[in-house]
C-alpha positions in Angstrom: 66.3 13.0 166.4 64.8 14.5 163.2 66.1 15.9 160.0 65.9 19.3 161.5 68.0 18.5 164.6 71.1 19.9 163.0 69.5 23.4 163.0 69.1 23.5 166.7 72.2 25.7 167.2 71.0 28.1 164.6 67.5 28.2 166.2 69.0 29.0 169.6 71.0 32.0 168.2 67.9 33.2 166.3 65.8 33.1 169.5 68.5 35.0 171.3 68.3 37.8 168.7 64.5 37.8 169.0 64.7 38.3 172.7 66.9 41.3 172.1 64.5 42.6 169.5 67.2 42.6 166.8 66.6 41.1 163.3 69.7 41.8 161.2 68.8 39.1 158.6 65.2 40.0 157.8 65.5 43.7 156.9 63.3 44.8 154.1 63.7 47.9 152.0 60.1 49.0 151.7 60.7 51.5 148.9 63.8 52.6 146.9 64.0 56.4 146.5 67.4 56.4 144.8 70.6 54.4 144.7 71.5 55.7 148.1 68.2 56.2 149.9 65.3 53.9 150.8 62.5 53.5 153.2 63.2 51.0 156.0 61.0 50.6 159.0 58.9 53.4 157.7 61.6 56.0 157.7 64.1 57.5 155.2 67.4 55.6 155.4 70.8 56.3 153.9 71.8 53.1 152.1 75.5 52.5 153.1 75.6 48.8 152.6 74.5 47.9 149.1 77.7 47.4 147.1 76.2 49.7 144.5 79.6 51.2 143.9 78.9 53.3 140.8 75.2 54.0 141.6 74.0 52.6 138.3 70.8 50.9 139.5 68.7 53.9 138.4 70.8 55.0 135.4 68.5 56.0 132.6 70.4 54.2 129.8 70.4 51.0 131.8 66.7 51.3 132.6 65.9 52.0 128.9 67.9 48.9 127.9 65.8 46.8 130.3 62.5 48.2 129.0 63.5 47.5 125.5 64.5 43.9 126.2 61.3 43.3 128.1 59.2 44.5 125.2 61.0 42.6 122.5 62.4 39.5 124.3 60.1 38.9 127.2 60.6 38.4 130.9 62.8 35.3 130.9 64.5 32.7 128.8 62.8 29.8 130.6 65.8 27.6 130.1 69.5 27.0 130.6 72.3 28.2 128.3 72.7 24.6 127.0 69.0 24.2 126.2 67.0 27.2 125.0 68.4 30.0 127.2 71.1 31.6 125.1 69.9 34.7 123.2 72.1 36.9 121.0 72.5 39.3 124.0 74.1 36.6 126.1 76.8 35.9 123.5 77.2 39.6 122.7 77.8 40.3 126.4 80.4 37.6 126.6 82.3 39.1 123.6 82.1 42.6 125.2 83.4 41.4 128.5 86.3 39.5 126.8 87.2 42.7 124.9 86.8 44.8 128.1 89.4 42.6 129.7 91.5 42.1 126.6 91.0 38.4 126.9 90.3 35.7 124.3 86.8 34.7 125.5 84.2 34.8 128.3 81.5 32.6 129.8 78.5 34.3 131.5 76.8 32.6 134.4 73.5 33.3 136.1 75.0 34.7 139.3 78.5 35.6 140.6 78.2 32.7 143.1 77.6 30.3 140.2 80.6 31.8 138.3 82.9 30.7 141.1 81.0 27.4 141.7 80.9 26.6 138.0 84.5 27.4 137.2 86.2 26.0 140.2 84.2 22.8 140.4 85.1 22.1 136.8 88.6 23.3 136.5 89.8 21.5 139.6 88.9 17.8 140.2 89.9 15.1 142.7 93.4 14.8 141.1 94.1 18.6 141.3 95.1 21.0 144.0 93.7 24.5 144.7 95.6 26.8 146.9 93.5 29.7 148.1 93.8 32.8 150.3 92.2 32.0 153.6 89.9 35.0 153.4 88.4 34.0 150.0 84.6 34.2 149.6 82.3 31.3 150.5 81.5 30.7 146.8 85.2 29.9 146.2 85.3 27.4 149.0 82.0 25.8 147.8 83.3 25.5 144.2 86.3 23.6 145.6 84.1 21.3 147.6 81.8 20.6 144.7 84.8 19.6 142.5 86.2 17.4 145.3 89.6 18.9 144.8 92.4 18.9 147.3 92.2 22.4 148.9 95.1 24.1 150.7 94.8 27.5 152.4 97.6 30.1 152.8 97.5 32.9 155.3 95.7 36.0 154.0 97.8 38.1 151.7 101.0 36.1 152.6 103.1 35.4 149.5 105.7 33.6 151.5 103.2 31.2 152.9 101.9 30.6 149.3 105.4 29.9 148.2 105.9 27.3 150.9 102.6 25.6 149.9 103.7 25.4 146.3 107.2 24.3 147.2 105.8 21.3 149.1 103.9 20.2 146.0 107.1 19.7 144.1 106.5 19.0 140.4 102.7 19.2 141.0 103.1 23.0 141.7 103.0 23.8 138.0 99.4 22.5 137.8 98.1 24.0 141.0 95.3 26.6 140.8 96.0 29.7 143.0 92.9 31.7 144.0 92.9 35.2 145.4 90.5 38.2 145.2 91.0 41.7 144.0 89.3 43.5 146.9 88.3 41.4 149.8 84.7 41.9 150.7 84.9 41.8 154.5 87.7 44.3 155.3 88.2 46.0 151.9 91.9 45.3 151.6 93.6 44.6 148.2 95.4 41.4 147.2 99.1 41.6 147.0 98.8 40.7 143.3 102.3 41.6 142.2 103.8 39.5 144.9 101.6 36.5 144.1 102.5 36.7 140.4 106.2 36.6 141.4 105.5 33.4 143.4 103.6 31.9 140.4 106.5 32.7 138.1 108.9 30.9 140.4 106.8 27.8 141.1 104.3 27.6 138.3 100.5 27.2 138.5 97.5 29.0 137.3 96.3 32.2 138.8 92.5 32.7 139.4 91.4 36.2 140.6 87.9 37.1 141.8 87.4 40.8 140.9 83.8 41.0 142.2 84.4 44.0 144.4 87.1 45.6 142.2 85.2 45.6 138.9 84.3 49.2 138.2 86.3 50.4 141.2 89.9 50.0 140.1 91.8 50.5 136.9 91.8 53.1 134.1 88.8 51.4 132.5 87.5 49.9 135.7 88.3 46.3 135.0 89.8 45.8 138.4 93.0 45.4 140.4 94.9 43.4 137.7 94.3 46.3 135.2 95.4 48.9 137.8 98.6 47.1 138.4 99.2 46.4 134.7 99.2 42.6 135.1 96.2 41.4 133.1 98.4 39.2 131.0 99.6 37.4 134.1 96.1 36.3 135.2 94.8 33.0 133.8 91.2 33.3 134.9 89.3 36.4 136.1 85.8 36.0 137.5 83.4 38.6 138.6 79.8 39.5 139.2 77.2 41.8 137.7 75.6 42.5 141.2 78.0 45.2 142.4 79.3 48.0 140.1 77.1 46.8 137.2 73.9 47.0 139.2 72.3 43.7 138.0 72.7 40.0 138.7 74.9 37.5 137.1 78.6 36.4 136.8 81.3 35.7 134.3 84.8 34.3 133.7 87.3 35.6 131.2 90.4 33.9 130.1 93.0 33.6 127.3 93.0 29.8 127.5 91.2 28.3 124.5 90.0 25.5 126.7 87.7 27.9 128.5 84.9 27.1 126.0 85.1 23.4 127.1 83.8 24.5 130.6 80.4 25.0 128.9 80.1 21.3 128.3 81.4 20.2 131.7 80.2 22.6 134.3 77.0 21.5 136.1 76.1 24.9 137.5 76.3 26.3 134.0 74.5 23.4 132.2 71.6 23.0 134.7 70.8 26.6 135.7 68.4 28.9 133.9 70.2 31.7 132.1 69.8 35.4 133.0 66.7 37.2 131.8 67.1 39.3 128.7 66.5 42.5 130.7 69.3 41.6 133.1 71.7 41.0 130.2 70.6 44.3 128.5 71.1 46.4 131.6 74.5 44.7 132.2 75.6 45.5 128.7 74.6 49.2 129.1 76.3 49.3 132.5 79.5 47.9 131.1 79.8 50.8 128.8 79.3 53.2 131.8 82.0 51.4 133.7 84.5 51.6 130.8 83.8 55.3 130.4 83.4 55.9 134.1 86.6 57.8 135.2 84.5 60.5 136.8 82.3 58.0 138.6 85.4 56.2 139.9 87.0 59.5 141.0 83.8 60.4 142.9 83.6 56.9 144.4 87.2 57.1 145.8 86.6 60.7 147.0 83.6 59.4 149.0 85.5 56.4 150.3 88.3 58.6 151.6 85.8 61.0 153.1 84.0 58.2 155.1 87.2 56.5 156.0 88.8 59.7 157.3 85.6 60.7 159.2 85.3 57.4 161.0 89.0 57.2 161.7 89.0 60.7 163.2 86.2 59.6 165.6 88.5 56.9 166.9 87.0 53.8 165.3 89.2 50.9 164.3 88.9 50.3 160.6 89.8 47.1 158.8 91.9 48.4 155.9 93.1 51.6 154.2 90.5 53.7 152.4 88.5 51.7 149.8 84.8 51.5 148.8 84.5 48.8 151.5 84.9 50.5 154.9 84.8 47.9 157.7 84.5 49.1 161.3 85.8 46.6 163.9 84.0 46.0 167.2 85.1 44.1 170.3 82.3 41.6 170.7 79.0 40.3 169.4 76.7 42.2 171.8 78.5 45.5 171.0 78.2 45.1 167.3 74.6 43.9 167.4 73.5 46.9 169.5 75.4 49.3 167.4 74.0 48.0 164.1 70.4 48.1 165.4 70.8 51.7 166.7 72.5 52.8 163.5 69.5 51.6 161.5 67.1 53.2 163.9 68.9 56.5 163.3 68.6 56.2 159.5 71.8 54.4 158.4 71.7 51.0 156.8 75.0 49.0 156.9 76.0 45.4 156.8 76.3 43.4 160.1 79.1 40.9 159.7 79.8 38.3 162.5 81.6 34.9 162.7 81.9 32.5 161.0 81.5 34.8 157.9 84.3 37.1 159.0 88.1 36.6 159.0 89.7 35.8 162.3 86.4 35.9 164.1 86.0 39.6 163.7 82.8 41.6 164.5 82.2 44.1 161.8 79.9 46.9 160.6 80.6 47.0 156.9 79.9 50.1 154.9 80.0 50.1 151.2 80.4 53.5 149.5 78.8 54.6 146.2 79.7 57.3 143.7 76.1 58.3 144.1 76.5 59.3 147.8 76.4 63.0 148.5 78.8 64.7 150.8 75.9 65.3 153.1 75.0 61.6 153.2 78.6 60.6 154.0 78.8 63.2 156.7 75.5 62.1 158.2 76.7 58.5 158.5 79.8 59.9 160.3 77.6 62.0 162.6 75.5 58.9 163.5 78.7 57.0 164.3 79.8 59.9 166.5 76.4 60.0 168.3 76.3 56.3 168.9 79.9 56.1 170.1 78.9 58.4 172.9 75.5 57.0 173.5 76.8 53.4 173.9 79.9 54.5 175.7 82.2 52.7 173.4 85.9 52.5 174.3 87.4 53.9 171.1 91.0 54.3 170.4 92.5 57.8 170.8 91.6 59.9 167.8 
C-alpha cells in the first residue's frame, strides 16, 4: 500500500485510453485563430466546445481594457481580497454586477468554482439543510461538503419531488437552501424555475440559482433564466462565472440580502484565495457592457443553436434537450463515444467528451457549445462531419 494506491483505478482507465491511442484530457490548442477556430494537432479546427457563447474573447474593447489595466495596474494583485488584493476595479465590478441584476450587492470571487464553493460552504453549515437538483454542478456538491451541511437531492427538474423533500423537513423547510441551475451544463436543458418558485412559496426556504451557462444567453439584457421568466425578485442568491459569456475567469454572487456582505468575513475560499488580476477584472467589466447591450449577439447565438440542433436531429442523432447553446449528443456506450470524439477531432471538429461519473444518469455524451461567432459554414461543417462519421462508424441512429 502507498499513498498513490487509491489512484490505481484511474491509472487503469488511463492506460486503456493510451492503448486505444485516444487522449481526450490532454488536448492542447496550439494556436487560437479566432473565437471559433484554432490549431489542434497541427490542423485548423472548428472550436465547438468552448462555452464562448458570445464570442467576446477577441473583442477589441475587451482587449483594450486588458492592455490598459496591465499598463497601469500590473499583472496581478499578489494577494487576497481581504489582504491587499482589492483594487477599485474589483469593487466597481461588484457594483456593476449588482446593478445588472437589479440586486442590492455582489461579491466577486476568483473563479466560478470558488463562487459556489465560497457561498455554499458559508451559507449552509452542519445545522442547515441544502436541497439540490441531482444534476447540479460538481462545485455545488463540493461547496455543500466543505460546509458540512446536510445535503438532500431531488430528482432532476422535478418540483413534486422537491416539495416532498421540503414537506418532510416540517418547520425546518423555511430555512432550507434550494439549489438549481439556469441552464444545465451537460444536457443544455433549463430549470423549471417558475415551478420551483411556486414550491418555495408554499414551503419556504431560500432559492439559490447558478446562472453560469445562462448569463449572456437568456433574458432581454442577458442576465439569465430568472430575468427571462421575470422572476428575479424571487431568487435569493444568483451565482455565475466570468468564464463563459464574459470570456474571462472569475465568479460572483448577487443578492438582496444585506447579510451578503458578511460572507466576506466568513468564507474561507474568499478570504484565502488571491484575487483576480486587474486585466481580468477590466475585460470582464467591458464584456458585461457587451452582454447588457448584446441583443443582436444573443439573436445570432440562438440562431446558430437552432441550426446545429436541427442539423444533428435531422441526421438521426439523439439530443439531450431542446435547442440551446449547449447541444448534447447521446451515444450508447463508452467505446462508441470515445471513437466518435477522436474521429471528430481528426476531421477538424473540437467538442467536449463527457462520460460517467460526470454525466447525469450515466450518459455518454458529445457536448457541443455554440457561439454567436460561429458562421453558418462552420455550423454546417460540424453537421457534415457528424453525417460522415455516422456512416463511417456504422452508428445505429434513430430514424430521421
